[in-house]
C-alpha positions in Angstrom: 110.9 -230.4 -83.6 107.8 -231.7 -85.5 104.6 -231.9 -83.6 102.5 -234.9 -84.3 99.2 -233.2 -83.3 97.1 -232.2 -86.3 97.0 -228.4 -87.1 93.2 -228.3 -86.8 93.3 -229.8 -83.3 96.1 -227.4 -82.2 94.0 -224.5 -83.5 90.9 -225.7 -81.6 92.9 -226.1 -78.4 94.3 -222.6 -78.6 90.8 -221.2 -79.3 89.4 -223.1 -76.2 92.2 -221.7 -74.0 91.6 -218.2 -75.2 87.8 -218.6 -74.6 88.5 -219.8 -71.0 90.8 -216.8 -70.4 88.2 -214.4 -71.8 85.4 -215.9 -69.7 87.6 -215.8 -66.6 88.4 -212.1 -67.3 84.8 -211.3 -67.8 83.9 -213.1 -64.5 86.5 -211.1 -62.6 85.3 -207.9 -64.2 81.7 -208.6 -63.2 83.0 -209.4 -59.6 84.8 -206.1 -59.5 81.7 -204.2 -60.7 79.5 -205.9 -58.1 82.0 -205.1 -55.3 82.1 -201.4 -56.5 78.3 -201.3 -56.5 78.2 -202.9 -53.1 80.8 -200.4 -51.8 78.9 -197.4 -53.1 75.7 -198.8 -51.6 77.4 -199.3 -48.2 78.8 -195.7 -48.4 75.4 -194.3 -49.1 73.9 -196.3 -46.2 76.6 -195.1 -43.9 76.0 -191.5 -45.0 72.3 -191.8 -44.4 73.0 -193.4 -41.1 75.2 -190.5 -40.0 72.6 -188.0 -41.2 69.8 -189.7 -39.3 72.0 -190.2 -36.2 74.3 -187.2 -35.9 75.5 -188.3 -32.5 77.7 -190.9 -34.1 76.2 -193.9 -32.4 75.9 -197.1 -34.4 72.6 -197.6 -36.2 71.0 -200.3 -38.2 71.9 -198.4 -41.4 75.5 -197.9 -40.5 78.5 -199.8 -42.0 78.8 -203.3 -40.7 81.6 -204.1 -38.3 84.9 -205.2 -40.0 85.1 -208.4 -38.0 82.2 -210.7 -38.8 83.2 -213.3 -36.2 83.3 -210.8 -33.4 79.8 -209.5 -34.3 78.4 -213.0 -34.4 80.0 -213.8 -31.1 78.6 -210.6 -29.5 75.1 -211.5 -30.7 75.4 -215.0 -29.4 76.6 -213.8 -26.0 73.7 -211.4 -25.8 71.2 -214.2 -26.7 72.7 -216.5 -24.1 72.6 -213.7 -21.5 68.9 -213.2 -22.1 68.2 -216.9 -22.0 70.1 -217.0 -18.6 68.0 -214.1 -17.3 64.8 -215.8 -18.4 65.9 -219.1 -16.8 66.7 -217.3 -13.5 63.3 -215.6 -13.7 61.4 -218.9 -14.0 63.4 -220.3 -11.1 62.5 -217.3 -9.0 58.9 -217.7 -10.1 58.8 -221.3 -9.0 60.4 -220.4 -5.6 57.9 -217.6 -5.1 55.0 -219.9 -5.8 56.4 -222.4 -3.2 56.7 -219.7 -0.6 53.2 -218.5 -1.3 51.9 -222.1 -0.8 53.0 -221.7 2.9 50.0 -219.4 3.3 47.9 -221.3 0.7 48.2 -218.5 -1.8 50.9 -219.2 -4.4 49.7 -216.5 -6.7 50.8 -213.9 -4.1 54.4 -215.2 -4.2 54.3 -215.1 -8.0 53.0 -211.6 -8.1 55.7 -210.5 -5.7 58.4 -212.0 -8.0 57.0 -210.1 -10.9 56.9 -206.9 -8.8 60.6 -207.3 -7.7 62.1 -208.4 -11.1 59.8 -206.4 -13.4 60.4 -203.1 -15.1 59.5 -201.0 -12.1 61.8 -203.1 -9.9 65.1 -204.6 -10.9 64.2 -204.6 -14.6 65.7 -208.0 -14.8 63.1 -209.9 -16.9 63.9 -209.9 -20.6 61.3 -209.0 -23.2 58.6 -207.8 -20.8 56.1 -207.5 -23.7 56.5 -211.1 -24.6 56.1 -212.2 -21.0 52.9 -210.2 -20.7 51.5 -211.7 -24.0 52.3 -215.2 -22.7 50.6 -214.2 -19.4 47.4 -213.3 -21.3 47.5 -216.7 -22.9 47.8 -218.2 -19.5 44.8 -216.1 -18.3 42.7 -217.5 -21.1 43.7 -221.1 -20.2 43.0 -220.4 -16.5 39.5 -219.0 -17.2 38.8 -221.9 -19.6 39.8 -224.4 -16.9 37.4 -222.6 -14.5 34.5 -223.1 -16.9 35.5 -226.8 -17.4 35.6 -227.5 -13.7 31.9 -226.5 -13.2 29.6 -229.3 -11.9 26.6 -229.0 -14.2 24.5 -231.4 -12.1 25.1 -229.3 -9.0 23.6 -226.2 -10.6 20.0 -227.5 -10.2 20.5 -228.4 -6.5 22.1 -225.3 -5.1 21.1 -222.8 -7.9 18.8 -220.3 -6.0 21.0 -219.9 -2.9 24.2 -219.8 -5.1 22.6 -217.1 -7.2 21.8 -215.0 -4.1 25.3 -215.4 -2.8 26.9 -214.5 -6.1 24.8 -211.4 -6.7 25.3 -210.2 -3.2 29.0 -211.0 -3.4 29.3 -209.0 -6.6 27.2 -205.9 -5.8 28.0 -205.4 -2.1 31.8 -205.0 -2.5 31.1 -202.5 -5.3 28.8 -200.5 -3.1 31.2 -200.6 -0.1 34.2 -199.8 -2.3 32.5 -196.9 -3.9 31.5 -195.5 -0.4 35.0 -195.9 0.9 36.6 -194.2 -2.1 34.1 -191.4 -2.0 34.8 -190.9 1.7 38.5 -190.8 0.9 37.9 -187.8 -1.4 37.6 -189.5 -4.8 34.7 -189.0 -7.2 31.9 -191.6 -7.4 33.1 -192.7 -10.8 36.5 -193.6 -9.4 34.7 -195.3 -6.5 32.6 -197.5 -8.9 35.7 -198.4 -11.0 37.7 -199.3 -7.8 34.7 -201.2 -6.4 34.4 -203.4 -9.5 37.9 -204.7 -8.8 36.6 -206.2 -5.5 33.6 -208.0 -7.1 35.3 -211.2 -8.3 36.0 -214.4 -6.4 38.8 -216.9 -6.9 37.0 -220.2 -7.8 40.4 -221.9 -8.1 41.4 -221.0 -4.6 38.1 -222.0 -3.1 38.2 -225.3 -5.0 41.7 -226.1 -3.9 41.0 -225.4 -0.2 37.8 -227.4 -0.3 39.6 -230.3 -2.0 42.4 -230.3 0.6 39.7 -230.5 3.4 37.8 -233.3 1.6 34.8 -231.1 1.4 34.7 -230.4 -2.4 32.0 -233.0 -3.2 29.7 -232.1 -0.2 26.7 -229.8 -0.5 28.7 -226.9 1.0 31.5 -227.5 -1.5 29.0 -227.5 -4.4 27.4 -224.4 -3.1 30.7 -222.5 -2.9 31.9 -223.6 -6.3 28.6 -222.7 -8.1 28.4 -219.4 -6.3 32.0 -218.6 -7.2 31.3 -219.6 -10.8 28.2 -217.3 -11.1 30.2 -214.5 -9.4 32.9 -214.9 -12.0 30.4 -214.7 -14.8 28.9 -211.5 -13.4 32.5 -210.1 -12.9 33.2 -210.9 -16.6 30.1 -209.0 -17.6 31.2 -206.0 -15.4 34.7 -206.2 -16.9 33.2 -205.9 -20.4 31.1 -202.9 -19.3 34.2 -201.4 -17.7 36.2 -201.7 -20.9 33.5 -200.1 -23.0 32.7 -197.2 -20.6 36.3 -196.2 -20.5 36.4 -195.4 -24.2 32.9 -193.9 -24.5 32.0 -190.2 -24.7 29.9 -188.2 -22.3 26.8 -188.4 -24.5 24.0 -190.2 -22.7 23.1 -192.3 -25.7 26.7 -193.4 -26.2 27.0 -194.2 -22.5 23.8 -196.3 -22.6 25.0 -198.2 -25.6 28.5 -198.7 -24.0 26.8 -200.3 -21.0 24.0 -202.1 -22.8 26.0 -203.7 -25.6 28.4 -205.8 -23.5 25.5 -206.8 -21.2 23.4 -208.1 -24.1 26.4 -209.7 -25.8 27.5 -211.4 -22.6 24.0 -212.7 -21.9 23.8 -214.1 -25.5 27.1 -215.9 -25.1 26.1 -217.3 -21.7 22.9 -218.7 -23.5 25.1 -220.1 -26.2 27.3 -221.7 -23.6 24.4 -223.3 -21.9 23.2 -224.7 -25.1 26.6 -226.0 -26.1 26.9 -227.7 -22.6 23.9 -229.8 -23.6 25.0 -230.5 -27.2 28.7 -231.2 -26.8 28.4 -234.2 -24.4 26.0 -235.9 -26.8 28.4 -235.4 -29.7 31.3 -237.0 -27.8 29.0 -239.7 -26.3 28.2 -240.6 -30.0 24.5 -240.6 -29.4 23.8 -239.3 -32.9 24.3 -241.3 -36.0 26.5 -238.8 -37.8 28.7 -238.5 -34.7 29.0 -242.2 -34.6 30.3 -242.3 -38.2 32.6 -239.5 -37.5 33.9 -241.3 -34.4 34.7 -244.4 -36.5 36.8 -242.2 -38.8 38.8 -241.0 -35.8 39.4 -244.4 -34.3 43.2 -244.1 -35.1 43.4 -240.9 -33.0 43.3 -240.9 -29.3 39.9 -239.9 -27.9 41.4 -237.6 -25.3 43.4 -235.7 -27.9 40.3 -235.2 -30.0 38.4 -233.8 -27.0 41.2 -231.4 -26.0 41.8 -230.2 -29.5 38.0 -229.6 -30.0 37.8 -227.7 -26.7 40.8 -225.5 -27.6 39.4 -224.8 -31.1 35.9 -223.9 -29.8 37.5 -221.7 -27.0 39.6 -219.9 -29.5 36.6 -219.2 -31.7 34.5 -218.0 -28.8 37.4 -215.8 -27.5 37.7 -214.0 -30.8 33.9 -213.8 -31.4 33.2 -212.6 -27.8 35.8 -209.9 -28.0 34.8 -208.7 -31.5 31.1 -208.6 -30.5 31.7 -206.1 -27.6 32.1 -208.3 -24.5 35.3 -209.4 -22.8 37.2 -212.1 -24.5 37.6 -213.9 -21.2 33.9 -214.7 -21.2 34.5 -216.6 -24.4 37.2 -218.6 -22.7 34.9 -219.4 -19.8 32.0 -220.5 -22.1 34.4 -222.6 -24.2 35.4 -224.5 -21.0 31.9 -224.8 -19.7 30.7 -226.3 -23.0 32.8 -229.3 -22.2 32.1 -229.5 -18.5 29.8 -232.5 -18.9 31.5 -234.1 -21.9 32.8 -237.6 -21.3 36.4 -237.8 -20.2 36.9 -234.1 -20.9 38.1 -233.2 -17.4 40.4 -236.3 -17.3 41.7 -235.5 -20.8 42.6 -231.9 -19.8 44.1 -233.1 -16.5 47.0 -234.4 -18.5 47.9 -230.7 -19.2 47.6 -229.6 -15.6 51.3 -228.9 -15.4 51.3 -226.8 -18.6 48.3 -224.8 -17.6 49.7 -224.2 -14.1 52.9 -222.9 -15.5 51.0 -220.6 -17.9 48.9 -219.3 -14.9 52.1 -218.6 -13.0 53.4 -216.6 -15.9 50.2 -214.6 -15.9 50.6 -213.7 -12.2 54.2 -212.9 -12.9 53.0 -210.4 -15.6 50.5 -208.9 -13.1 53.3 -208.1 -10.7 55.4 -206.7 -13.6 52.7 -204.1 -14.2 52.4 -202.9 -10.6 54.3 -199.6 -10.0 56.7 -200.6 -7.2 57.6 -197.1 -6.2 53.9 -196.2 -5.8 53.1 -199.5 -4.0 55.0 -198.5 -0.9 54.1 -194.8 -1.2 52.5 -193.7 2.0 49.2 -192.5 0.4 48.7 -195.6 -1.8 49.7 -198.2 0.9 47.6 -196.5 3.6 44.6 -196.3 1.3 45.1 -199.9 0.2 45.2 -201.3 3.8 42.1 -199.4 4.6 40.5 -200.5 1.4 41.0 -204.2 2.4 38.2 -203.8 5.0 35.4 -203.4 2.4 37.1 -206.0 0.3 36.8 -208.6 3.1 33.4 -207.5 4.6 31.7 -207.3 1.2 32.3 -211.0 0.6 32.1 -212.2 4.2 28.5 -211.0 4.4 27.4 -213.6 1.8 27.5 -216.3 4.5 24.2 -214.9 5.8 22.4 -216.9 3.1 23.4 -220.1 4.8 21.5 -221.1 8.0 24.2 -223.1 9.8 26.8 -220.9 11.5 29.7 -223.2 10.6 28.7 -223.4 7.0 28.1 -219.6 6.9 31.7 -219.0 7.9 33.0 -221.4 5.3 31.0 -219.8 2.5 31.9 -216.3 3.6 35.7 -216.9 3.8 35.6 -218.9 0.6 34.1 -215.9 -1.2 36.7 -213.5 0.3 39.5 -215.0 -1.8 40.3 -213.1 -4.9 41.8 -214.4 -8.1 43.1 -213.2 -11.5 39.9 -211.3 -12.4 40.3 -208.7 -9.7 43.8 -207.8 -10.9 42.6 -207.8 -14.5 39.7 -205.4 -13.6 42.0 -203.1 -11.7 44.4 -203.0 -14.6 41.6 -202.4 -17.1 40.3 -199.5 -15.1 43.8 -198.0 -15.0 44.5 -198.5 -18.7 41.1 -196.9 -19.6 41.9 -193.9 -17.5 39.0 -194.5 -15.0 41.4 -193.9 -12.1 45.0 -193.1 -11.4 48.0 -194.8 -9.8 47.0 -194.3 -6.2 43.5 -196.0 -6.4 45.1 -198.7 -8.5 47.7 -199.4 -5.8 45.0 -199.4 -3.2 43.1 -202.0 -5.2 46.2 -204.2 -5.5 46.8 -204.0 -1.7 43.2 -204.8 -0.9 43.3 -207.8 -3.3 46.6 -209.1 -2.0 45.4 -208.9 1.6 42.1 -210.5 0.9 43.9 -213.3 -1.0 46.2 -213.9 1.9 43.6 -214.1 4.7 41.0 -216.0 2.8 42.6 -219.5 2.8 43.9 -219.2 6.3 40.5 -218.4 7.9 38.6 -220.8 5.5 40.7 -223.7 6.6 40.1 -222.8 10.3 36.3 -222.6 9.6 36.4 -226.1 7.9 38.3 -227.5 10.8 35.7 -226.1 13.3 32.9 -227.4 11.1 34.4 -230.9 11.0 35.0 -230.9 14.7 31.5 -229.8 15.5 
């Protein structure tokens, strides 16, 4: 049968087919070589895995499981399980806060949840290190909010009395705590470290209780808030000293520098914060020409968003700078908030994020509870020492009411200063981490802080009611 296709075309077609077959064979050969290389590499990894892990357990260098779908399903199930645990943790945290509100101390309920579900308890909370890191972020936000809530105008009216209350409320608990611990058989160094944990005051708790009684904007309310603010600043300075002393040597010069450096740095940052509190309001009030032109450029952006973004940026810079300079980074957070205390609409702008900041604060108190040794908390020695240690914790702050002439106002001020907040737990943990005392004094500090935090709002509300009825 004669083929009508030209011979040259038939030859070209056969050559093309041969080329395709040759290319396909080469591709298959390369695929086989790659599979052999991969198999040898897998065998070498498996051998190394067995050598590094002779027990036979699966390692990251071992041969992958034969069923890819089963491995992915197991990983997905593990992820979903951890998400469910985290979700249950947050539900328990919210319930603990609500139960704590019954005694006007939600932070106590949140600490208890962290204590029960944390590593020393049920070990239920997934990724504890991540939760602690998020809690530290919440602490920075909480301290920044405390600085933002300061009434700058009230400082001039109640300044001298507030300073006397704050200084007494800082130093007297340290002295009483040191005396108590020394009498209990501990060294004076342990007593000073434990006493510093009693020096702070919860400005948030005092503010909330005053606001609930409609006494926040009265003279006594301003006095309590300003005194608590100054007390917190002094406590932050003491916290910076505590962190430096823990890592210093026994040399007298090194010890002097360890104490003097954070004090000087803290004073410098407080001065910077005072200056920023005068400059920032003018910038956002657009009193300067360049600020006016910059404001016109930002007309398309929401004014509140610009204020919040600027405050967070300044706070971040101050946190890093303060920590790097030798003070505590929390002082940088406080100064960052205080710089915007008198800025137009700053408090209203940040109020939009109250829910977020409250949730972050709750996570911080959860992380505080996670780091408390549950077994030691109910140990006879630690619990008994802590219950006794609550006496100087309460009396050291209650005595600050002596600077107020009226008896009713004196009781309000004293019980307002008794309430402890986040800084007390931070200082106790800092002393423990730096090796300034052991687990038993730490547990005693936690017990004393919890008891003081529980009794403060109850007796403060009663004092406010008696003052109102008088």
